[in-house]
N, C-alpha and C positions, 0 to 999 in steps of 0.2 A: 504493500500500500504506500510505499515511499513515493510513487509517482504522483499521487494526489497532492501530497504536501509540497513536493517540488513544483508541481504545476501551480500551486497557489503562491509560492514564494519566489520562484526563479524563472518565470516565463521570459522569453527573449522576444523583443519586438524591433522592427526597423521600418522607417519611412521618412519622407520629407513632409514638412508641416503643411504646406498648402497645395500639395499635389492633388490631382483629380483622379477619381476612380474611372478606369476604362472597363466597360462591361461588354463581354462577348457572350453570345448565346452559342453554346457548344453542341447541345443536343435538344431535340424535342419539337422541331417545327412541324413535323408530320401530324396532321389531324387538327392543326390550329385553324381558327375561323378566319376566312379572308376578309380584309377590311382595307379601304382606301382612305388615307388621311391626306386630303388635298392641301397643298401649301396655302396658308392663310394670306390674304392680300392685305398689304399695308397701305394705309391712306394718310397722307399728310406728313409722312416720315419714312425714312429708310428703316429697315429692320435693325434693331439695336443688337449689340453684341450679346451672344448667348441668349437671345430672345426669340429664336425660331420656334414659335408655339407648335406648329404642326409637326415639326421634327421631334420635339420633346414628347408630344402625345404618341406619335408612332413608335418611338423608342420605348416608352412606358408599356404600351400594349404588347409590343414584341417581347419585352422582358417578362411579362406575366406568364408566357407560355400558352396563353389561351387564344392568341391572335397572330395572324401572319400578315402584317401590313405590306401593301404593294410598294415596291421600290418607286421612288419619285420619278425616275426616268421611264418607268413602265406604265405610268398613268395614261389612261385613254382619253381623259379630258381633265380640265382644271376649273370646274365651276366654283364661284364664290357666293352665288345667290341661288336660292331654292328654285327660281324660275329657270335657271340654266341647267338644271340636272335632267339628263336624258335617261330615264329609267330603263328603257329597253336596251340601250347600248351597254349600260352597266350590268344588266342581267345576262346578256350574251357573254360578257367578260367574266361571268361567274362570281360577281361581287354580291355579298349579302348586305353590307352596310358601307356608307361612306360618311366622312366627317368633313364639313366645309366651315370656313370662318373668315373673319376679318379683324384687323387691328387698326383702330383709328385714333390718331393723335387728337387730344382735346385742347381747347384754348388755354386751359390751366396747366398744360404740360403733362397731364396724365394720359393714360391710354384706355380706350374702350375695347375690350376683347369679347367678341361674340362667336359662338359656335353653334352648329346645327348637326345633329345626328340623324341621318336619313336611312330608313329601312327600304332597301331597293326592292325586295320582294313584295312588301306591302304598298310600295309606291307612295310613301309619304314621310314627312318629318316626324320623328318620334320623341325628339328631345332637343332643347335649345335654351341657352342661357347667355346673359351678357354680364360682364364683370368690369369693374374699375381696377386699373393696375398702374403701378409706377414701373420705372425701369428696373427697380430692385425687387419687385414682387411678381414680375411677369412670368418667371419660371414657376413660381408657386401656383399661379393661376393655371398655367399649362398642366401641372400635375393634378389640379382639381378637375380640369376638363377630362383628363384621363380617367380619374375616379368615377365621374358621372357616366362616361361611356362604358367603362368596364362593368359597373354595377347594373346599368340598364340592360345590357346584353346578357350577362352571365347570372345576374341575380345575387352575386356575391359582393360584399363591401370592397371598395378599392382601398389600396394602401400606398398609392404613389405619392400622396400629399403628406405622408408622415416623414420621420427622419430616422437616421441610424447614428449610433455612436460607435467609436472604435479607438483603439490605442495604436499609436505609431511611435517610431523612434528615429531620430536623426543621428547618424554616426559621423564623427569627425576625429581629427587627431587629438582634440581636447577631451574626448570622451563620448558618452552616450547621453542624448537628451530625449526623454520620453514626453509624449504629448497625448492628451486626451482631446479628441476631436468629435465634432458633430457635423453631419452634412445631410443634404437631401438624399433620398433613396437611390438616386442615380449618381451620387458622388459629388454633385456640384454644391456650391456655396459652403465650402468647409469653414468651420469656425473652431479655433483652438480655445479650449476652456482652461487648460492647465498645462504648463511646461515644467518639467522637473528633471534633475540629473539622476533621480532615483526611479525605480519601476513604478508604473501606474497599471492597475489591472482591475478586472471584473466590473466594468461599468454596467449599471442596471437602471433603466428608466422608471420613474414614478408613474403610477397609472394615469395621471393627468398630463404627462409629458412635460411638466414644468421643471423637474429636477432629475439629476443623476446621482446615484450612490455609487461609490467606487472605493478601491483600496489604493492608498499611496504610501510610499516609503520615504517621503520627503523629510520626515523628522527622525529618521534613523531606525524606525521600526514600522511594522504593518499597522496602518491606521485607516479606519473607515470614515469617509466624509460624505456629506450630501452637498450638492452644488446646484443652485438655482440658475437655470439657463439664461434667463432674461437679465437678472440683476447682477449675476456673478457672485452672489453671496455664498460663502462656504461655511459649513458647520462640521466640526469634528464630532462624530457619533460614538466611536469606540476606539480606545487606545489602551486597552488592557495589556498587561504583560503577556508576552507570547503571541499567538496567532490571532489576528483579527481579519477575517476574510469572507468572501462569497456573499456580499449583501444581496438580498432579494426583497423587493417591496411587497407588502400585503395588498390585496385587491382594493382595500379602502384607503391605502396610502398612509396609514397611521403607525405601521410597524415595519420592521425589517427582520427577516430571518437571516442570521449571521452564523459564521463558524468562529468559535472562540476556544482558546486553550488555557484560559485564565485559572481554571480549577484543576489543571493537570493534563487532561486529555482533550483533543479536538472534539467538541460536541456542538450541537445545534442549539442556539439561544434565540429567543424572541426579544427584540429590542424595541422598546416603546419610543417613538419619535419625540413625544412631548417632553419626556424627562430623561431620555437616554438610559433608562433602567433596563437591565437585561435579565430575562427569566430563562432558566435552563429548561430545555425541552427533552433532549436525549442525555442519557447517562450510561455510557458503555465503555468498556476497555478498548473497543475498536475506534477507528477514525470515522466520524460522521461529518459530512461536509456537503457543499453544493446544493443547499436547499432551494426549492422553488415552491410557490404556492399554487394550490388548485384554485380555480376561479371563485368558488364559494367562500374562500378564506377560512375554511374549517380544518384543512389538512395541508400538509406539505409532502413533497417527494424529495428525497435526498440520496446521496451516495454514501454507502457504508461498507466497511471491510469486515463486519461482524460475522460473515459467513466464511471468511478466509481470503476472499478476493473482492474487489469492488463490485457491488451490485446495487440496484435501485430498490428503495423502500418507500412505502407510504405510511404516514402516521398522523393521527389527529393532533391538533394543537391543544386539546383540552384534557385535563386530568392525567392519569398515568396510562394512557393508551399504549397498547403494544404495536410495534411496527409490523407492517405486512410486506413481505418480500414480493417484488414485482417481476424481477428478471432472474432467469435460471440458465439460459443458454449462453455459453461462452464464459471465458475467464475474466472478462473486463466489460462492465456495463456501468456507465457513469455520465455525469454532466447533463441532467435532464432539462428539457424545455417543454412546457405544457401548452397545448393548443388553447386558443381563446374559448372554445366550447368545453374544454376539460375532458375531451374524449380520447385524445391521443397524446403520446409523449415522444418527442424526438430525443435521441440520446447517442452517446458514443459507444459503439460496440467494438471491442478489441479481440482479435484472434492472432496469436503469434506476434509479429511486429507490424501488423496491419490494423489500422483504426479507421472505422467507417461510421457514417451516420445511419442510424436505424430508426424505425418507427414502431411504437408499441401501442396497440389498441387496448385501453384499460379494461373495457367490458369483457373481452375475450382472452386477454393476456397474450394474444398472438402478435408476432413481430415480423418485420421484413427489413432487409437492407436496402438503402436508397442510393448510396454512393460507392465509389470504387476504392477510396483510400489513396495512398497508403497511410496518410497522417491527417485525418479529418477530425476536427474537434470543435468545441464551443458552439453547438447548434442553437439557433434562435428562430422561433416561429415568427412568420410575418403576422401582423395583427388580424388579417383576414383569413388566416389558416391555409393560404394557397401555396406558400413557399416556405422553405427553411433556409436561412442564412447560416453559414458556418465558416470556420477558419480551415485552411488547407495549405498544402505545399505543392509547388510546381517547380521542378528543376532546382530544388533546395531553396526556393524563394517562397516566403510566406505571402499568401494571397487570401482574399475572401472568395467564397463561392456560394452558389445557391442552387437548390434542387426543388422541384415541385413535389408535392406530397405523394403523388403517384409515381415519382421516380423517373418520369419520362423527359422532363424538361430540365436542362442543366445550364448554368452560367458560371463564368469566371469573372471576378471583379479584381482587377489588378491596378495598383497605383502606377501612374505614369513615371514615377521615379521613387522606388523604395518598396517597402513591405508594410503589411497591415495585419492586425489580429484583434481578437476579443470583440466581436460584433455584438451590438445590442440594438433592437428594433423598437422604436417608440410606438405605442398603441394609437396615440393621437399627436397632432402637431400643436404645440403650445404657442 
């Protein structure tokens, strides 16, 4: 079980502070729904830098694995008004839906962004909205449009307008500088929240997307902080002697499940945010760590070595409840992430020297492998349950990757310069 403690204390990260994630779809376009996102027409202004709304929408929909947008060069027409849509031509081209829109510069310097989703088979517009945007918010508006389109067609909530957090490191002759960063889900608009010459790890979003909890070694030992994204205000939550690790927010945002060794052995404690008081939940000679909450807030799932090897357990947070073992296949099952509906768990499954992301159905206890390895870790469910973000390696370089819950669609997210690890996906955008 040494690997769990080392994972908490000694993970290595590398990256450049303001680099942008480059996202490539590597598998899974077969069976995706055809859609055409026609380039939006700009009125009264040239397209602003990084403000290509239609390209952002097309990229979002492609990354979801549910859609196969037509390449811009292959578009059979480029209508920007509903009256210009020739339904028969689009039907012949095999198109189910098209998205059209306009961006208009307003007298006050803002932009009006409007879009229409057109159902080609029904021969009518089925969705349409208009938004006010600035040059700094136009990408956010584009992600919102993607969410509207995705939800209308699939019936699932969109997650393009949320954000992800991750840890990077800049290496130089002077040493290593760790950074905690937040960006849009496509890697744009990176924001550095903390820079330290010591490790930063285990970022976890609060339910309302306003704060991050994480572990920092900036004061010479492991210490858990919470960090308000908008104000930048930080609070130390746990700096007991020994291990302070793996913070996980309760669904109501009032508590953190954490791993502490202040009483001798690494166990799970429930930390009250209001007064920072910690109540011990597990008490075992084994190592208990990496707790995550079930959506009802009544139980947690965590990694424990009490069976001799790392396995996943579920335990109520009330009274002296006994833990229930969830995983039995394989010598290593750890680092759980719970789906928003509480029905599935993504986790790391290890066999030999190969670590892959697996999915466990809680009702049946059946599991299946989603990724190929050889070193996949830190799974994180998308807020809409459609994808799982995780850390991986490619040619000895740390990258982020994503896989659809059915295992068919896969992506790689690589920094343009450097490496990245420890992903965390916000449920909402604050």
